[in-house]
DRENROVEX-884385 format. One record per residue: x, y, z of N, C-alpha, C, CB in turn. Coordinates in steps of 0.2 Angstrom, whole numbers, plus 5000, padded with zeros to 4 digits. Each point is the difference from the previous one (the first is absolute). Glycine has a CB too. Layout:
N
XYZXYZXYZXYZ/...
***
This chain:
335
493541445841500750004998500549975004499850104994/500749875003500649975004500550055001499849894996/500550125010500550065001500649975001499150085004/501549954994500649985001500450075003500049904991/500250105015500450065002500749995000499050035007/501450024992500749995000500250005008500150054988/499750005015500150005007499450035004501250024998/498949985009499450025004499950074999500249915007/499250124994499950075000500350045006499049974994/501350085004500450045006499450035004501050024992/499249995015499650035004499950074999500349925008/499150114993499950074999499750035006499849984988/500250095012499750035006499450054998501150005005/498349994997499450044998499950055005499549904995/500450165002499850065004499350014998501250065000/498349965005499350014998499950075002499749885002/499950154994499850075001499550005006500150034988/499950025016499650015006499350024998501050035007/498549964998499350014998499950085000499649895006/500950154996499950075000500250034993500250015013/500149954983500350024994499450014995501149945002/499150094992499550014995499849944997500550114998/498949894998499849944997500549984995498850045001/501149894998500549964995500150044994499649895005/501050124992500150034994499649964994501150055004/498749994991499849974994500649974996499150094999/500749864996500649974997500450044996499349914999/500450154998500450044996500550045005499150014991/500650015015500450045005500649965003499050065003/500849874998500549965002500649984995499149955008/500750054986500549994995500550064999499249934994/500550135007500450064999500450015007499150064993/500749925013500450005006500649954999499050035007/500949914991500549954999500550034995499249915003/500650124992500550024995500450065003499249974991/500550075013500450065003500549975005499050074999/501049875003500549985005500649984997499149965007/500950044986500749984996500249935002500350125000/500449885001500349935001499749975007501150044994/498549995010499849975006499349974999500750085007/499049944987499349964999500149944996499550114999/500049845003500149934998499449974998501049995006/498550054991499349974998499550025004500649914996/498850085001499350015003499549954999500250134999/499449855006499549954999499450025005500849914995/498650055003499550015005499949935003499450084993/500549925014499949955004499450015004501249975000/498249994999499450005004499750075000500549915007/499650134987499750075000500550055002498949955002/501750035001500550055003500650004995499749975012/500550094986500550024995500749995004499350084993/501149885005500749995003500550024995499649905006/500950144997500650024996500649975003499450114998/501049854998500649975002500650065000499649894995/500850105010500550055001500649965002499350105002/501349934997500749965002500350045006500249964988/499450095015500450035006499450025005501050044994/499249975013499550025004499850084999500549915008/500050134989499950074999499450004995501250035002/498849934992499550004995499449975003500849984991/499249975014499449985003499650055004500649895001/499850165002499750055003499750054996500849985008/499550034986499750054995499349974997501250034997/498849905002499449974998499450005005500849934993/499450065013499550005005499750075001500649915006/499850144994499850075000499550024995501150035005/499049944989499550014994499449975001501050014993/499049945012499349965001500049944997499450115000/501149854998500049944998500449955004499950054989/500149895010500449955004500649984997498949955004/501750054999500649994998500349935002500250125000/500149854995500349935001500850014999498849944997/501650045007500750004999500249944997500250085009/500149924985500249944996500750004999498949994995/501449955003500749994999500250034993500049905007/499650084988500350024993499750064997500149884999/500350174998499750064998499849994993500850065007/498849994990499850004993500549994995499150085004/501549954998500650004995500349935000500250125002/499849845004500249945000499649954996500550025011/498849994990499649954997499950024992499449985011/500750084988500150024993500549974996499550105003/501149895001500649964997499849934998500850085006/498949894999499849934999499549994994500249985013/499350074987499550004994500450004993499150065008/501449994992500450014994500449944999500050125001/500349845003500449944999499649954997500750035010/498749964993499549954997499950024992499549985012/500350084987499850024994500649994994499250095006/501449924997500650004995500349935000500350125002/499849845003500349945000499649945002501050065003/498449955000499649945003499349994996500650025011/499350024984499350004997499949944995500050125001/499549845000499849944996499350014999500949925004/498850054990499350004998499749965006500250014988/499250015014499649975005500150025007500049914992/500350155009500150035007499750075000501049925001/498950105006499850075001500450015007498950004994/501250075007500450025006499850075002501049924997/499050105009499950075002500350005008498950014992/501150055009500250025007499449995004500950084997/499149885009499449995004500150055006499749884996/500050175005500150055006499849975006499950094993/499649865008499849965006500649965002498850004997/501549964999500649965002500650045000499449904995/500750155001500650044999500549964997499850075010/500049904984500449964996499750004993500549945010/500050034985499749994994499849934999500850084996/498549915002499749945000500049984992499350015011/501049934988500049974993499549945000501350044998/498349964997499549954999500249974993499150065007/500949874993500249964995499449964998501249995003/498650004991499449964998500249944997499450104997/500249855002500249934998500449994994499049975006/501050084990500450004993500850015002499050044993/501149985012500850015002500249935002499850135005/500749854992500349935002500650015005499749964988/500649985013500550005006500650044998499649895003/500650114991500650044998499950075000500349914993/499150115005499850075001499950035007499549984989/500249975015500050035007500750005003498949955001/501550014997500750005003500350074997500149875000/499850154994500250064998499850065004500149954988/499350055013499750055004500350005008498949994993/501149965009500349995007500850025000499249905003/501150094992500750024999500050085000500449894994/499250145003500050074999499850035006499749994989/499949985016499850025006500549995006498849994996/501749975003500549975005500250065004500349904993/499950165005500250055004499550045003500950004993/498549995006499450045003499949985007499550014989/500749935014499849985006499350005002501150045003/498749995003499350005002499750064997500349955010/499950084985499750064996499649974994500950085004/499049854996499749974994499849935002500650074992/498849915005499849935001499649984994499950015012/500149924987499649974994499449975002501149984994/498450025002499449965001499749984994499750065010/499949894990499749964994499350014999500949925000/498850094994499350004999499849944995500050125001/499449855000499949944996499850014993499649965011/500250104987499850014993500550054997498749975003/501350034990500550044996499750075000500449904993/500050155006499950074999499950014993500650035010/498850004988499950024993499550064999500149874998/500050164997499550054998499349985000500950064994/498649975008499349975000499650034994500049995012/500149984982499750024994499749944997500750104998/498749914999499649944997499550024995500149955011/499650014985499550014995499350005004500749954991/498950105007499350005003499750074998500449925009/499350104997499650074999500350065004499049934998/500750125003500250065003500450054995500249945011/500450084990500350034994500449964996500050105007/500049904987500349964995500550034996498949945001/501650024997500450014994500249944997500450115005/499649884988500249944997499649955003501150034998/499249915005499749955003500050005008500249934989/500050125013500250015007499550045004501249994998/498750005008499550045005500450025006499049934996/500950135006500350035006499450045003501250004996/499050045009499550045004500350075000499649915008/499950144991500250075000500250025007499250024991/501350025010500350025006499650065003501149954997/499250115001499750065002499950054994500549985011/498950054988499950054996500450065002498949964997/501550084998500450055002499950064994500949915006/499450154996500050054995500750045000498750015003/501450024992500650044999499850075001500549934992/500050125007499950075002499550034995501150015005/498749964990499650034995499349975001501050024992/498949945013499449975002499849944995499650115006/500849864990499949954996500049935004500550064991/499149905007499849945004500549944998498850045001/501449925003500549945000499849955005500950074995/499449875004499949955006500749975000498849994999/501449995008500649965001499849935001500550105005/499949854993500049935001500749975000498850004994/501349945007500649975000500450004994499549935008/501150084992500550004994500049944996500650095006/499449854998500049944996499449994996500749955009/498750084993499450004996500150054994499349985010/500950084991500150054994500549984995499750095008/500849874995500549974995499749964995500850005009/498649974992499749954996499650034994499949935009/499950134991499650034995499950075001499549904998/500450134996499950085000499250025001501050014992/498649955005499350025000499649965006500050034987/499650015016499749975006499250015000501050035007/498749924995499349994999499749995007500149954989/499350075012499649995007499649945000500050125001/499649875004499749945001499549984994500150025012/499750034984499549984995500450004993499150065006/501649934995500450004994500050064996499849875000/500050195002500150064996500650035002498850015000/501550024995500750035001499950065005500349974988/500150035017500050065005500650045000499249935006/501450044992500650045000500649974997499650045011/500950004988500649984997500650015004499550034989/501049925011500650015004500450054999500049885001/500250165004500550064998500649995004499150084998/501049875007500649995003500049935004500150125002/500549844998500049945003500749995003499149964992/501050005014500649995003500049935004500250135001/500149824996500049945003500649964996498750005004/501749964999500250005008500350065002500149885000/500250125006500350065003499550035004500850024991/498750015006499450025003499449964997500450125001/499049895002499449974997499450045000500549895005/499550164990499550054999499950024993500250045012/499249984986499950024994499450055000500449894995/499650154999499550055000499650004993500750075008/498749934993499550004994499650065000499949885000/500150164994499550064999499449984998500950074998/498649955005499349994998499950034993499650005011/500049974984499950024993499450055001500549904994/499450145001499450044999499449964999500650094995/498949925009499449965000499949955005500050024988/500649965016499949955005499650035006501249964996/498549995007499650035006500450045005499249894998/500550165005500450045004500249965006499450104997/501349905005500249975006499950035006500849954993/499250025013499950035006500649995005498749974998/501450065007500550005004500049965006500250114996/499549835003499949955006500149934997499250075005/500849885000500149934998499449965003501350015000/498649944996499449955001500249965006499750004988/499849995017500149965006499649934999500150105007/499749894987499649944997499549985005501049964995/498650085008499449995004499550054998500749955010/499450094984499550054998500250075002499149915001/501450095003500250075002500850014998499250005010/501050064991500650034997500450045006499650004988/501049995012500550045004500350064997500249905007/499650164995500350064997500850005001498850065001/501649964995500750015000500250074999500249884996/500150155009500150075000500750025000498950025005/501549934997500750025001500449944999499850085009/500949924990500549955000500550005004499749994988/500649965015500650005005500349935000499450095007/501249914997500349945000499749965006501150054996/499049885003499749955005500550005006499449934991/500450045014500449995006499949935003500050125003/500549854999500049935002499549995006501249984996/498449985004499549985005499350034999501049995008/498950064988499450034999499549954996500650125000/498749905002499549964996499950034994499449975010/500549984984499950034994499549954996501150055000/498649984995499649964996500250004992499150035008/500749924989500150004992499349984997501349965002/498750074992499449994996500249974993499350095006/500449854992500249974994499549964996501149995005/498950014989499549974995499949935001500250094992/500349875011499949935001499749985007500949984992/499450055013499849985007499750065004500949925000/498950144997499650055003500450035005499049944998/500750085008500450045006500349955004499250094999/501449925003500349965005500550045004500049904992/500150095014500350045005500649965004498950075002/501549975001500649975004500450055002499949904994/500850085007500450055003500750004996499549985011/500850084989500650014997500649975004499650114995/500849845001500549975004500750034999499349894998/500850144996500650034998499950064995500649885002/499950164998500050064995500750004997499150065006/501049964988500650014997500349924998500250125005/499349844994500249934999500149994993499249965009/501349994989500149984993499849934999501050075000/498849914994499849934998500349994993499050005008/501249944991500349984994499549954996501250025005/498450004991499649964996500449974995499050075002/500749884994500349984994500350054995499349905002/500250154997500250064996500550045002498949994997/501350015009500550055003499850035007500350034988/500250015015499950025006499650075001501149945003/498450065001499750065001500250035008498949964992/501250105008500250035007499650055003501149974996/498950045010499650055003499349995001500850074996/499049875005499449975001499750005007500249934989/499150075011499749995007499849935000499550125001/500749845004499849935001499450005006501249964997/498350005001499549995005499849935000499650114998/499949875007499749945001499350004997500749985010/499250064986499350014996500049954994499950125004/499649834996500149954994499850044994499749905008/500550074986499850024993500049944996500450125002/499349894992500149944995500150044993499249925007/500950034988500150034993499450044998500749904997/499450165000499550044998499950065005499549914994/500850085012500050065005500550054998499549925008/501050064988500650044999499850074998500649904996/499750155007499950074998499550035005500349984988/499349985015499550035005500250045005499449914997/500250135007500250055004500149975007499450094994/501249935010500149995007499950075003500849904998/498850105008499850065002499950005008499550034989/500450025014499950015008499550065001501249945003/498250044998499550065000500050044994500250015012/499950054988500050044994500650014997499150065005/501449914997500850004997500149944996500450075010/499849954984500349964995500749985002499450054990/500849885010500649985002500449964994499649995012/500149974985500449964995499649964994500849985009/499549994987499749964994500249935001500050114992/499549855007500249935001500549974995498849985005/501849994997500549984996499949924999500850105003/499449875002500049925000500149975007500550014989/499649935011500149975006500049925000499550115005/500349865000499949935001499449985003501249985000/498549965000499449985003499450024997500650005010/498849994993499350024997499650025006500149924990/499350105008499550025005499649945003499950114994/500349835005499749945003500449985006499549964989/501250045010500549985005500350055003500249904994/499850165003500450065002500650014996499649985012/500750084989500650014996500350075002499549934990/501050085006500450065000500050044994500749955008/499250124992500050044994500450065001498949964998/501450064996500450065000499650064996501149925000/499150145001499750064997500550054998499049975007/500950054988500450064997499750065004500249954989/500250095015499850065003499750054995500849995009/498650044992499750044995500450075000498949945002/501450085004500350075000500550004995499850015012/500649944986500550004995499850014993500749925008/498750044991499750014993499750064999499749885000/500050155005499750075000500550054998499149975008/501550024996500650054999500349994993500250005012/499949944986500350004993499650024995500649905004/498750094996499650024995499750075000499849894999/500350145007499750075001499350005001500950054994/498849905010499349995001499850015007500049924991/499350095010499850005007499349965000500650125002/499349865004499349965002499550065001500649895005/498850094994499550055001499349975002500650084991/
***
């Protein structure tokens, strides 16, 4: 990617936890710790297996270290970066762009694809003029798009997607989650053998990118795991939010199992169909037909494949709808 920076990155001060401190916090614990800091918290990420919590004061840094994590003092607070994010959404949004707060850089990173012309880029730059070094623009070589295609796996009409996670409601009825841009296409869903397996009961795209399908009577009993495309399966027992820097895997009907790292959370992308917010951005590749497939880390469900750019030959960028939001909206649980 070609990068364009508005100004140089501000200097930061890193505090490292001593060897006598407790083991590094889990991702969930680190996220709760950062949230508890209020206005002095400024994001969480994983760096080389170490959990880093951004803070805006030495007092907060001491609290983080006392809890057993690494603290990094940064210039821009969560609230400041949230204002930049909102400015882009309201006054700087054009088709073919994505943006998110990058906790590693402590700024909002805006990515423009090749469909963004010079006038549109100037519009984005004007919206960010007051952000200073709290934002920067970069370019990607291929267009952002939802990854839906004709073929096999789970079908509706003439389109193919990938099943995300099998889920259940409080009455132990069986459903599955997939991408909303998939469930928007049709109501009735078929499996690989073209037999009816379910009927759409919920869909949300754009804005979000998730949909819910209820298994029909007589469909094969679903299981609470995901295919690793090597003859084995990964059991999924919980769901949580992703964290920047962690290692993740994706399973999809076109390209099988692929792995990489989380680059951003709470990212936004504007496809031709509209803007989707609150996404997970990764460097895991994907291709048409992988849409809706599961993003996971070990036994934890993280997201549903939404879209991106590139492919699994040259590499690419993919976005995922956080699964926790879909589970909450539909009152479901993984199992």
